[in-house]
C-alpha positions as CSV (number, residue, x, y, z in Angstrom):
1,M,0.1,0.2,-0.2
2,N,1.3,3.3,-1.2
3,H,1.4,6.5,1.8
4,H,1.3,10.1,1.1
5,T,2.2,13.5,2.3
6,V,1.4,16.8,1.5
7,T,4.2,19.6,0.9
8,D,4.1,23.5,0.5
9,S,6.3,24.8,-2.8
10,P,6.2,27.7,-4.7
11,Y,3.9,26.1,-6.8
12,G,1.4,25.4,-4.3
13,P,0.7,22.2,-2.4
14,L,2.8,19.1,-4.0
15,T,2.0,15.6,-3.3
16,L,4.6,13.3,-2.6
17,V,3.7,9.6,-2.7
18,A,6.2,6.7,-1.2
19,D,5.6,3.0,-2.3
20,T,5.3,-0.2,0.1
21,E,9.4,-0.3,-0.1
22,G,9.6,3.6,1.1
23,A,10.4,5.1,-2.2
24,L,9.4,8.3,-3.3
25,C,7.0,7.1,-6.5
26,G,5.3,10.2,-6.8
27,L,5.5,14.0,-7.0
28,Y,2.5,15.5,-8.5
29,M,1.1,19.1,-8.8
30,A,-2.5,20.5,-8.0
31,G,-4.0,20.2,-11.5
32,Q,-1.3,18.4,-12.9
33,R,-2.3,16.4,-16.3
34,H,-2.2,12.3,-15.7
35,R,-2.1,12.8,-12.0
36,P,-3.2,9.7,-10.7
37,G,-6.9,9.3,-8.5
38,E,-6.6,10.3,-5.0
39,E,-7.1,6.7,-4.0
40,S,-4.1,5.5,-5.5
41,F,-1.9,7.7,-3.0
42,G,-2.9,5.6,0.0
43,P,-3.2,7.0,3.7
44,R,-1.4,10.4,4.8
45,D,1.5,9.3,6.4
46,D,3.7,12.8,7.4
47,T,5.9,10.5,9.3
48,L,8.2,8.3,6.4
49,P,12.0,9.3,6.2
50,V,11.6,9.2,2.6
51,F,9.1,12.2,2.9
52,A,11.4,14.3,5.2
53,E,14.4,13.2,2.9
54,A,12.2,14.7,-0.2
55,R,11.2,18.0,2.0
56,E,14.3,18.6,2.8
57,Q,16.0,18.5,-0.5
58,L,12.7,20.3,-2.4
59,E,13.4,23.2,-0.2
60,T,17.4,23.4,-0.9
61,Y,16.6,23.2,-4.6
62,F,13.7,26.0,-4.5
63,A,16.5,27.9,-1.9
64,G,18.9,27.8,-4.8
65,E,21.2,26.1,-2.7
66,S,21.2,22.7,-4.6
67,T,20.6,21.5,-8.3
68,G,19.8,18.0,-8.3
69,F,18.1,15.2,-5.9
70,T,19.7,12.0,-4.3
71,V,16.0,11.1,-2.9
72,R,15.4,7.1,-3.2
73,L,12.7,6.7,-6.1
74,G,10.4,3.9,-6.7
75,L,9.6,4.5,-10.1
76,H,6.7,2.5,-11.8
77,G,6.4,2.4,-15.7
78,T,6.9,0.6,-19.0
79,P,10.9,-0.2,-19.8
80,F,10.7,3.1,-22.6
81,Q,9.0,5.1,-19.9
82,R,12.0,4.0,-17.8
83,S,14.9,4.7,-20.2
84,V,13.2,8.3,-21.1
85,W,13.4,9.0,-17.4
86,Q,17.1,7.6,-17.3
87,Q,17.8,10.5,-19.9
88,L,15.9,13.3,-18.2
89,A,17.6,12.7,-15.0
90,R,20.8,13.2,-17.2
91,I,20.0,16.7,-18.5
92,P,21.9,19.4,-16.5
93,Y,20.5,21.8,-13.9
94,G,19.8,24.7,-16.2
95,E,20.1,23.4,-19.5
96,T,17.6,21.9,-22.0
97,R,17.3,19.5,-24.3
98,T,14.4,18.9,-27.1
99,Y,12.7,15.5,-27.5
100,G,14.5,14.6,-30.7
101,E,18.1,14.9,-28.7
102,L,16.3,12.4,-26.4
103,A,15.2,10.1,-29.2
104,D,18.9,10.1,-30.4
105,L,20.2,9.6,-27.0
106,L,17.5,6.5,-26.8
107,G,18.9,5.1,-30.1
108,N,15.4,5.9,-32.0
109,P,15.7,9.2,-33.4
110,R,12.1,8.7,-34.8
111,A,11.0,8.4,-31.5
112,S,10.6,12.3,-30.3
113,R,6.9,11.6,-30.2
114,A,7.0,8.9,-27.7
115,V,9.6,10.1,-25.9
116,G,6.9,13.5,-25.0
117,L,4.7,10.5,-24.4
118,A,7.0,9.5,-21.6
119,N,8.2,12.4,-20.4
120,G,4.3,13.5,-19.9
121,R,4.0,10.6,-18.0
122,N,6.9,10.8,-15.8
123,P,5.6,10.2,-12.0
124,V,8.2,12.6,-10.0
125,G,8.2,15.9,-11.8
126,I,10.9,18.4,-10.8
127,I,13.0,15.5,-9.0
128,I,13.3,14.2,-12.7
129,P,13.5,17.3,-14.9
130,C,10.8,17.0,-17.3
131,H,10.5,20.7,-17.3
132,R,14.1,20.6,-19.0
133,V,12.4,19.3,-22.2
134,V,12.1,21.4,-24.8
135,G,10.5,21.8,-28.7
136,S,12.5,21.5,-31.7
137,D,13.2,25.2,-32.1
138,G,13.1,25.9,-28.3
139,S,10.3,26.6,-27.8
140,L,8.2,25.7,-24.5
141,T,6.0,22.8,-25.4
142,G,4.0,20.4,-23.2
143,Y,4.2,19.9,-19.4
144,G,1.6,18.2,-16.9
145,G,2.2,21.2,-14.4
146,G,1.5,23.6,-17.3
147,L,3.8,26.1,-19.5
148,D,3.5,28.3,-16.7
149,R,5.1,26.3,-14.0
150,K,7.6,25.3,-16.8
151,R,8.7,28.8,-17.8
152,R,9.3,29.7,-14.0
153,L,11.1,26.6,-13.6
154,L,13.7,27.1,-16.3
155,D,13.8,30.8,-15.4
156,F,14.5,30.2,-11.9
157,E,17.5,27.1,-12.9
158,R,18.7,30.0,-15.4
159,G,19.1,32.1,-12.8
160,S,16.5,34.9,-13.8
161,A,14.0,34.5,-11.2
162,L,13.8,33.6,-7.8
163,F,11.3,31.9,-5.9
């Protein structure tokens, strides 16, 4: 059974979900596209160590004191989705990649649309930085948390905005 908690962020409340092994398997914003139903989050439990660790890492990220995350993840998805999420995790802080570049890295240059779909199903946005993926012309395209949040995250990471 999963457990969840809710923590504040510059985007409003974030729902954190932990799986039965105590790994973080979800980070969801209010109104996020592809957000699972509340019943899948399990009961609220604010005491799990993974939640304290995730909160601390999110706080230091939003304070501009860290650029990455080390919280233990338990990601559930297809093998292709997990391979995309691994590539997302490798995009350096403050940088972007296109869907096509990710498809190339996966060895399938024609898979940019599939990369976009897997990107949209990322269950731990911010921690796995799906906001760092842009269109082929550098434009902001699709983000489960909304384009305004994507823009704010990218501006923050580039140092042109503070939370």
